[in-house]
Biotite code that builds the C-alpha atoms (Angstrom):
import biotite.structure as struc

atoms = struc.array([
    struc.Atom([-7.277, 28.382, 78.957], chain_id="A", res_id=1, res_name="MET", atom_name="CA", element="C"),
    struc.Atom([-4.413, 30.852, 78.637], chain_id="A", res_id=2, res_name="GLN", atom_name="CA", element="C"),
    struc.Atom([-1.637, 30.009, 81.089], chain_id="A", res_id=3, res_name="THR", atom_name="CA", element="C"),
    struc.Atom([1.590, 31.901, 81.678], chain_id="A", res_id=4, res_name="THR", atom_name="CA", element="C"),
    struc.Atom([4.488, 30.615, 83.750], chain_id="A", res_id=5, res_name="LEU", atom_name="CA", element="C"),
    struc.Atom([7.438, 32.418, 85.297], chain_id="A", res_id=6, res_name="LEU", atom_name="CA", element="C"),
    struc.Atom([10.113, 30.526, 87.202], chain_id="A", res_id=7, res_name="VAL", atom_name="CA", element="C"),
    struc.Atom([12.794, 32.594, 88.927], chain_id="A", res_id=8, res_name="ASN", atom_name="CA", element="C"),
    struc.Atom([11.477, 35.641, 87.013], chain_id="A", res_id=9, res_name="ASP", atom_name="CA", element="C"),
    struc.Atom([12.077, 33.924, 83.644], chain_id="A", res_id=10, res_name="GLN", atom_name="CA", element="C"),
    struc.Atom([9.158, 33.351, 81.258], chain_id="A", res_id=11, res_name="VAL", atom_name="CA", element="C"),
    struc.Atom([8.856, 29.656, 80.412], chain_id="A", res_id=12, res_name="ILE", atom_name="CA", element="C"),
    struc.Atom([7.192, 29.198, 76.998], chain_id="A", res_id=13, res_name="PRO", atom_name="CA", element="C"),
    struc.Atom([4.259, 26.768, 77.041], chain_id="A", res_id=14, res_name="LEU", atom_name="CA", element="C"),
    struc.Atom([2.661, 25.023, 74.079], chain_id="A", res_id=15, res_name="ASN", atom_name="CA", element="C"),
    struc.Atom([-1.149, 24.762, 73.834], chain_id="A", res_id=16, res_name="ASP", atom_name="CA", element="C"),
    struc.Atom([-1.322, 21.329, 75.479], chain_id="A", res_id=17, res_name="PHE", atom_name="CA", element="C"),
    struc.Atom([0.816, 22.411, 78.451], chain_id="A", res_id=18, res_name="THR", atom_name="CA", element="C"),
    struc.Atom([-1.154, 25.631, 78.906], chain_id="A", res_id=19, res_name="GLN", atom_name="CA", element="C"),
    struc.Atom([-4.454, 23.729, 78.975], chain_id="A", res_id=20, res_name="LYS", atom_name="CA", element="C"),
    struc.Atom([-3.066, 20.951, 81.173], chain_id="A", res_id=21, res_name="TYR", atom_name="CA", element="C"),
    struc.Atom([-1.632, 23.291, 83.815], chain_id="A", res_id=22, res_name="LEU", atom_name="CA", element="C"),
    struc.Atom([-4.650, 25.597, 83.626], chain_id="A", res_id=23, res_name="GLY", atom_name="CA", element="C"),
    struc.Atom([-7.185, 22.814, 84.074], chain_id="A", res_id=24, res_name="ASN", atom_name="CA", element="C"),
    struc.Atom([-5.271, 21.231, 86.967], chain_id="A", res_id=25, res_name="VAL", atom_name="CA", element="C"),
    struc.Atom([-4.984, 24.596, 88.696], chain_id="A", res_id=26, res_name="ILE", atom_name="CA", element="C"),
    struc.Atom([-8.666, 25.297, 88.057], chain_id="A", res_id=27, res_name="ARG", atom_name="CA", element="C"),
    struc.Atom([-9.455, 21.884, 89.588], chain_id="A", res_id=28, res_name="GLY", atom_name="CA", element="C"),
    struc.Atom([-7.441, 22.814, 92.681], chain_id="A", res_id=29, res_name="ILE", atom_name="CA", element="C"),
    struc.Atom([-9.435, 26.024, 93.053], chain_id="A", res_id=30, res_name="VAL", atom_name="CA", element="C"),
    struc.Atom([-12.719, 24.156, 92.512], chain_id="A", res_id=31, res_name="LEU", atom_name="CA", element="C"),
    struc.Atom([-11.713, 21.710, 95.274], chain_id="A", res_id=32, res_name="ALA", atom_name="CA", element="C"),
    struc.Atom([-11.308, 24.748, 97.538], chain_id="A", res_id=33, res_name="LEU", atom_name="CA", element="C"),
    struc.Atom([-14.905, 25.749, 96.760], chain_id="A", res_id=34, res_name="GLY", atom_name="CA", element="C"),
    struc.Atom([-14.214, 28.593, 94.336], chain_id="A", res_id=35, res_name="GLN", atom_name="CA", element="C"),
    struc.Atom([-15.324, 28.532, 90.677], chain_id="A", res_id=36, res_name="ASP", atom_name="CA", element="C"),
    struc.Atom([-12.890, 30.971, 89.103], chain_id="A", res_id=37, res_name="SER", atom_name="CA", element="C"),
    struc.Atom([-12.025, 32.042, 85.576], chain_id="A", res_id=38, res_name="GLN", atom_name="CA", element="C"),
    struc.Atom([-8.878, 33.983, 86.560], chain_id="A", res_id=39, res_name="ASP", atom_name="CA", element="C"),
    struc.Atom([-6.355, 32.327, 88.891], chain_id="A", res_id=40, res_name="ILE", atom_name="CA", element="C"),
    struc.Atom([-2.863, 33.250, 90.042], chain_id="A", res_id=41, res_name="ARG", atom_name="CA", element="C"),
    struc.Atom([-0.479, 31.125, 92.087], chain_id="A", res_id=42, res_name="ILE", atom_name="CA", element="C"),
    struc.Atom([2.748, 32.305, 93.678], chain_id="A", res_id=43, res_name="TYR", atom_name="CA", element="C"),
    struc.Atom([5.286, 30.051, 95.373], chain_id="A", res_id=44, res_name="ILE", atom_name="CA", element="C"),
    struc.Atom([8.436, 31.491, 96.916], chain_id="A", res_id=45, res_name="ASP", atom_name="CA", element="C"),
    struc.Atom([10.361, 31.569, 100.185], chain_id="A", res_id=46, res_name="ASP", atom_name="CA", element="C"),
    struc.Atom([7.331, 33.027, 101.967], chain_id="A", res_id=47, res_name="SER", atom_name="CA", element="C"),
    struc.Atom([5.166, 30.068, 100.909], chain_id="A", res_id=48, res_name="GLY", atom_name="CA", element="C"),
    struc.Atom([2.194, 29.461, 98.644], chain_id="A", res_id=49, res_name="LEU", atom_name="CA", element="C"),
    struc.Atom([-0.361, 32.135, 97.809], chain_id="A", res_id=50, res_name="ARG", atom_name="CA", element="C"),
    struc.Atom([-3.411, 31.494, 95.659], chain_id="A", res_id=51, res_name="LEU", atom_name="CA", element="C"),
    struc.Atom([-5.643, 34.209, 94.175], chain_id="A", res_id=52, res_name="TYR", atom_name="CA", element="C"),
    struc.Atom([-8.850, 34.332, 92.163], chain_id="A", res_id=53, res_name="SER", atom_name="CA", element="C"),
    struc.Atom([-10.817, 37.290, 90.881], chain_id="A", res_id=54, res_name="GLU", atom_name="CA", element="C"),
    struc.Atom([-12.364, 37.659, 94.367], chain_id="A", res_id=55, res_name="VAL", atom_name="CA", element="C"),
    struc.Atom([-8.970, 37.966, 96.078], chain_id="A", res_id=56, res_name="GLY", atom_name="CA", element="C"),
    struc.Atom([-6.656, 35.672, 98.021], chain_id="A", res_id=57, res_name="GLU", atom_name="CA", element="C"),
    struc.Atom([-8.013, 32.221, 98.778], chain_id="A", res_id=58, res_name="LEU", atom_name="CA", element="C"),
    struc.Atom([-7.286, 31.321, 102.389], chain_id="A", res_id=59, res_name="PRO", atom_name="CA", element="C"),
    struc.Atom([-5.363, 28.107, 102.950], chain_id="A", res_id=60, res_name="LEU", atom_name="CA", element="C"),
    struc.Atom([-5.827, 27.620, 106.679], chain_id="A", res_id=61, res_name="LEU", atom_name="CA", element="C"),
    struc.Atom([-4.253, 24.194, 107.083], chain_id="A", res_id=62, res_name="ARG", atom_name="CA", element="C"),
    struc.Atom([-0.841, 22.878, 106.149], chain_id="A", res_id=63, res_name="ASP", atom_name="CA", element="C"),
    struc.Atom([-2.042, 19.832, 104.170], chain_id="A", res_id=64, res_name="PHE", atom_name="CA", element="C"),
    struc.Atom([-3.677, 21.800, 101.300], chain_id="A", res_id=65, res_name="PRO", atom_name="CA", element="C"),
    struc.Atom([-0.610, 24.055, 101.066], chain_id="A", res_id=66, res_name="LYS", atom_name="CA", element="C"),
    struc.Atom([1.758, 21.083, 100.931], chain_id="A", res_id=67, res_name="ILE", atom_name="CA", element="C"),
    struc.Atom([-0.234, 19.047, 98.401], chain_id="A", res_id=68, res_name="ILE", atom_name="CA", element="C"),
    struc.Atom([-0.857, 22.050, 96.114], chain_id="A", res_id=69, res_name="ILE", atom_name="CA", element="C"),
    struc.Atom([2.801, 23.099, 96.156], chain_id="A", res_id=70, res_name="GLU", atom_name="CA", element="C"),
    struc.Atom([3.960, 19.507, 95.554], chain_id="A", res_id=71, res_name="SER", atom_name="CA", element="C"),
    struc.Atom([1.487, 19.110, 92.687], chain_id="A", res_id=72, res_name="THR", atom_name="CA", element="C"),
    struc.Atom([2.600, 22.340, 91.005], chain_id="A", res_id=73, res_name="ILE", atom_name="CA", element="C"),
    struc.Atom([6.306, 21.558, 91.333], chain_id="A", res_id=74, res_name="LYS", atom_name="CA", element="C"),
    struc.Atom([5.732, 17.994, 90.127], chain_id="A", res_id=75, res_name="GLY", atom_name="CA", element="C"),
    struc.Atom([3.907, 19.208, 87.014], chain_id="A", res_id=76, res_name="MET", atom_name="CA", element="C"),
    struc.Atom([6.649, 21.721, 86.226], chain_id="A", res_id=77, res_name="LEU", atom_name="CA", element="C"),
    struc.Atom([9.660, 19.471, 86.835], chain_id="A", res_id=78, res_name="SER", atom_name="CA", element="C"),
    struc.Atom([9.770, 17.857, 83.329], chain_id="A", res_id=79, res_name="PRO", atom_name="CA", element="C"),
    struc.Atom([9.552, 21.204, 81.497], chain_id="A", res_id=80, res_name="LEU", atom_name="CA", element="C"),
    struc.Atom([12.608, 22.407, 79.595], chain_id="A", res_id=81, res_name="LYS", atom_name="CA", element="C"),
    struc.Atom([14.394, 25.404, 81.054], chain_id="A", res_id=82, res_name="GLY", atom_name="CA", element="C"),
    struc.Atom([13.501, 24.724, 84.687], chain_id="A", res_id=83, res_name="ILE", atom_name="CA", element="C"),
    struc.Atom([16.407, 23.717, 86.901], chain_id="A", res_id=84, res_name="PHE", atom_name="CA", element="C"),
    struc.Atom([15.607, 25.310, 90.254], chain_id="A", res_id=85, res_name="TRP", atom_name="CA", element="C"),
    struc.Atom([12.325, 26.392, 91.889], chain_id="A", res_id=86, res_name="PHE", atom_name="CA", element="C"),
    struc.Atom([13.134, 29.630, 93.728], chain_id="A", res_id=87, res_name="GLY", atom_name="CA", element="C"),
    struc.Atom([10.057, 31.592, 92.676], chain_id="A", res_id=88, res_name="ARG", atom_name="CA", element="C"),
    struc.Atom([7.081, 30.332, 90.702], chain_id="A", res_id=89, res_name="ILE", atom_name="CA", element="C"),
    struc.Atom([4.313, 32.492, 89.286], chain_id="A", res_id=90, res_name="SER", atom_name="CA", element="C"),
    struc.Atom([1.462, 30.983, 87.275], chain_id="A", res_id=91, res_name="ILE", atom_name="CA", element="C"),
    struc.Atom([-1.578, 32.765, 85.939], chain_id="A", res_id=92, res_name="SER", atom_name="CA", element="C"),
    struc.Atom([-4.494, 31.022, 84.256], chain_id="A", res_id=93, res_name="CYS", atom_name="CA", element="C"),
    struc.Atom([-7.381, 32.726, 82.568], chain_id="A", res_id=94, res_name="LYS", atom_name="CA", element="C"),
    struc.Atom([-10.274, 31.245, 80.672], chain_id="A", res_id=95, res_name="LYS", atom_name="CA", element="C"),
    struc.Atom([-10.575, 32.865, 77.268], chain_id="A", res_id=96, res_name="ILE", atom_name="CA", element="C"),
    struc.Atom([-14.173, 33.666, 76.306], chain_id="A", res_id=97, res_name="GLU", atom_name="CA", element="C"),
    struc.Atom([-15.462, 32.194, 73.073], chain_id="A", res_id=98, res_name="GLY", atom_name="CA", element="C"),
    struc.Atom([-13.042, 29.253, 73.005], chain_id="A", res_id=99, res_name="LYS", atom_name="CA", element="C"),
    struc.Atom([-14.161, 25.706, 73.597], chain_id="A", res_id=100, res_name="VAL", atom_name="CA", element="C"),
    struc.Atom([-12.023, 24.053, 76.237], chain_id="A", res_id=101, res_name="GLU", atom_name="CA", element="C"),
    struc.Atom([-11.483, 20.353, 76.674], chain_id="A", res_id=102, res_name="MET", atom_name="CA", element="C"),
    struc.Atom([-11.571, 19.113, 80.234], chain_id="A", res_id=103, res_name="SER", atom_name="CA", element="C"),
    struc.Atom([-12.149, 15.728, 81.815], chain_id="A", res_id=104, res_name="ASN", atom_name="CA", element="C"),
])
């Protein structure tokens, strides 16, 4: 899983473990929404949470999924070095073909 993270338009470097951890959690979120996706993007900013897969934007029709997903993402990111304020968050996760991924 290749995962890239931008917080407040700054690239936050991620080691292999953190890339896989974030990517697999985000993939689990998308699976819980009924979408099996290999390419996921999440945006959180003042306008709220937006979640995309290769088929387009995934609708989040109720407040509870939006709140729990946003809280989960921010909670996972809070211990990372270089993050002091969550104004804008952009995460992209893509499964890399030919690599064996560990997931539980």
